[in-house]
C-alpha positions as CSV (number, residue, x, y, z in Angstrom):
1,F,90.2,132.3,146.9
2,C,89.7,135.3,144.7
3,L,91.4,136.9,141.7
4,R,92.7,140.5,141.7
5,V,93.0,142.0,138.2
6,Y,95.2,145.0,137.8
7,H,94.2,147.1,134.7
8,K,95.3,150.5,133.3
9,P,95.0,152.2,129.9
10,M,98.5,152.5,128.4
11,K,98.6,156.3,128.8
12,S,97.6,156.1,132.5
13,E,100.0,156.0,135.3
14,K,97.8,154.3,137.9
15,F,96.5,150.7,137.9
16,N,92.9,150.0,138.8
17,K,92.2,146.9,141.0
18,I,89.2,144.6,140.3
19,E,88.5,141.7,142.5
20,T,86.4,138.7,141.3
21,K,85.7,135.1,142.4
22,V,85.2,133.9,138.8
23,A,87.9,133.0,136.2
24,W,86.6,135.6,133.7
25,L,86.0,139.3,133.7
26,R,84.1,141.6,131.3
27,M,85.3,145.2,131.4
28,S,83.1,148.0,130.2
29,N,83.5,151.7,129.3
30,L,86.8,151.1,127.4
31,K,87.6,153.6,124.7
32,P,87.7,152.3,121.1
33,S,91.2,151.8,119.6
34,S,92.9,152.0,123.0
35,Q,95.7,149.9,124.4
36,H,95.5,148.4,127.9
37,I,97.9,146.6,130.3
38,L,96.6,143.8,132.6
39,Y,97.9,141.3,135.1
40,V,96.4,139.1,137.7
41,E,97.1,137.8,141.3
42,A,95.4,135.0,143.1
43,I,94.5,135.8,146.7
44,G,94.1,132.9,149.1
45,E,93.4,132.7,152.8
46,H,97.1,132.6,153.8
47,A,99.0,134.2,150.8
48,T,98.9,136.1,147.6
49,S,100.4,134.6,144.4
50,L,103.1,136.2,142.3
51,P,101.7,138.4,139.6
52,S,100.9,136.7,136.3
53,E,102.6,137.7,133.1
54,T,101.6,141.1,131.8
55,L,99.1,141.2,129.0
56,V,98.9,144.1,126.5
57,A,95.5,144.2,124.7
58,W,93.8,146.6,122.2
59,T,90.2,147.4,121.9
60,D,88.5,147.3,118.5
61,P,87.9,150.5,116.6
62,A,84.4,152.0,117.0
63,L,84.0,152.6,113.2
64,P,86.1,151.9,110.2
65,A,88.5,154.7,109.4
66,F,87.1,155.0,105.9
67,V,83.8,153.9,104.3
68,D,83.1,154.4,100.6
69,V,79.3,154.8,100.2
70,S,79.5,156.0,96.6
71,Q,79.1,152.5,95.0
72,K,75.8,151.8,93.4
73,C,74.0,148.4,93.1
């Protein structure tokens, strides 16, 4: 069987499909501080599962919003 992962950034209207045969997935080229929606289907030889529950995830910020560099040692 394989897994089909549906993914879209929150502000997008269209889901991207990613198929994999492993139970994990590393996604790249995601923007910092962005929100994403994902769900998964299992695809077998004779049928496709119902979709999983929907996951909403956020990426980490690229840099802190404020850095105070004026402190001296």
